[in-house]
C-alpha positions in Angstrom: 23.0 -7.8 -8.3 23.6 -4.2 -9.2 21.3 -1.8 -7.4 20.7 1.7 -8.7 20.0 4.7 -6.5 16.6 5.1 -8.2 15.7 1.5 -7.2 16.7 2.0 -3.6 14.8 5.3 -3.5 11.7 3.6 -5.0 12.0 0.8 -2.4 12.3 3.3 0.4 9.3 5.3 -0.8 7.2 2.2 -1.2 8.2 1.0 2.3 7.2 4.4 3.7 3.8 4.1 1.9 3.4 0.6 3.4 4.2 1.9 6.9 1.4 4.4 6.5 -1.0 1.9 5.1 -0.4 -0.5 8.0 -0.9 2.2 10.6 -4.1 3.6 9.0 -5.7 0.2 8.4 -4.8 -1.0 11.9 -6.5 2.1 13.4 -9.6 1.5 11.3 -9.6 -2.2 12.4 -9.6 -1.1 16.0 -12.6 1.2 15.5 -14.8 -0.4 12.9 -17.6 -2.7 14.1 -17.2 -6.2 12.6 -20.9 -6.9 13.0 -22.2 -3.6 11.5 -20.5 -4.2 8.1 -19.0 -7.7 8.0 -17.9 -7.4 4.3 -16.0 -4.2 4.9 -14.4 -5.6 8.0 -13.2 -8.6 6.1 -11.8 -6.4 3.4 -10.0 -4.3 6.0 -8.5 -7.3 7.8 -7.3 -8.8 4.5 -5.8 -5.6 3.2 -4.1 -4.9 6.6 -2.5 -8.4 6.5 -1.4 -7.9 2.9 0.2 -4.5 3.6 2.0 -5.9 6.6 3.4 -8.8 4.4 4.6 -6.3 1.8 6.1 -4.0 4.5 8.1 -7.0 5.8 9.2 -8.0 2.2 10.4 -4.5 1.5 12.3 -4.3 4.8 14.0 -7.6 4.2 14.8 -6.6 0.6 16.4 -3.3 1.6 18.5 -5.0 4.3 19.6 -7.6 1.8 20.9 -4.7 -0.4 22.8 -3.3 2.5 20.4 -0.4 3.0 18.8 0.8 6.2 15.1 0.6 5.7 13.2 3.9 6.3 11.4 3.7 9.7 7.8 4.2 10.2 6.8 7.8 11.1 6.3 8.6 14.8 2.7 9.5 14.0 0.3 9.6 11.1 -2.7 11.9 10.5 -5.9 9.9 11.0 -9.4 10.9 10.1 -11.7 11.9 13.0 -14.3 9.2 12.6 -12.4 5.9 12.3 -15.5 3.8 12.8 -17.5 5.4 10.0 -17.8 2.8 7.1 -17.9 5.7 4.5 -14.7 7.1 5.9 -13.1 3.7 6.1 -13.9 3.0 2.4 -12.7 6.5 1.2 -9.5 6.4 3.2 -8.9 2.8 2.4 -9.1 3.6 -1.3 -6.8 6.7 -0.9 -4.3 4.6 0.9 -4.4 1.9 -1.7 -4.0 4.5 -4.4 -0.9 6.0 -2.7 0.6 2.5 -2.5 -0.3 1.9 -6.2 1.6 5.0 -7.2 4.7 3.8 -5.3 4.5 0.4 -6.8 4.3 1.8 -10.3 7.4 3.8 -9.6 9.1 0.7 -8.2 8.2 -1.3 -11.4 9.9 1.4 -13.5 13.0 1.5 -11.3 13.6 -2.2 -10.8 14.6 -5.3 -12.7 14.1 -9.1 -12.7 12.5 -10.7 -9.6 11.9 -7.4 -7.8 10.1 -6.0 -10.9 8.0 -9.1 -11.1 7.1 -8.8 -7.4 6.2 -5.1 -7.8 4.0 -5.8 -10.8 2.2 -8.5 -8.8 1.7 -6.0 -5.9 0.5 -3.3 -8.3 -2.0 -5.6 -9.9 -3.3 -6.9 -6.6 -3.6 -3.3 -5.2 -5.5 -2.3 -8.4 -8.0 -5.0 -7.6 -8.2 -3.9 -4.0 -8.9 -0.4 -5.0 -12.0 -1.6 -6.9 -13.0 -3.6 -3.7 -12.8 -0.3 -1.7 -15.3 1.1 -4.1 -13.3 2.9 -6.8 -13.9 2.3 -10.5 -11.2 0.4 -12.4 -8.7 2.5 -14.3 -6.6 1.8 -17.4 -3.3 2.6 -15.8 -3.5 2.0 -12.0 -0.8 3.8 -10.1 -0.1 6.1 -13.0 -2.6 9.0 -12.9 -0.5 10.9 -15.4 -1.4 8.3 -18.0 -5.2 8.3 -17.4 -7.7 10.3 -19.5 
């Protein structure tokens, strides 16, 4: 399989976004009361699991291409009130949107099976963005095409 520099860059950028998502959602999971908002807690747990799975897939894919996967950052900026359901929903949506944008770039830069996987991830994240409370958009992950 021939791999372009733009595909590797898109994979690395997407992996970096997934590292950040896993860290943020994990921090929320440790602070949010499961009994105060069970629905939000279930969404948080499901999205955290999915982002971990994607992070692993991207890491394995990059290694399979002979590339060194970008490592997670040493630290990530976290909001002050990790246990506030409003903050969790807002930041969860922002995180999902950042990942959506990376997946849209990966779709454009990839081919074949990787493109199919990225399209599936993009579509799933678009649905998750709505679950976090955002309205659906015509072109999720591509804000330049909206409006």
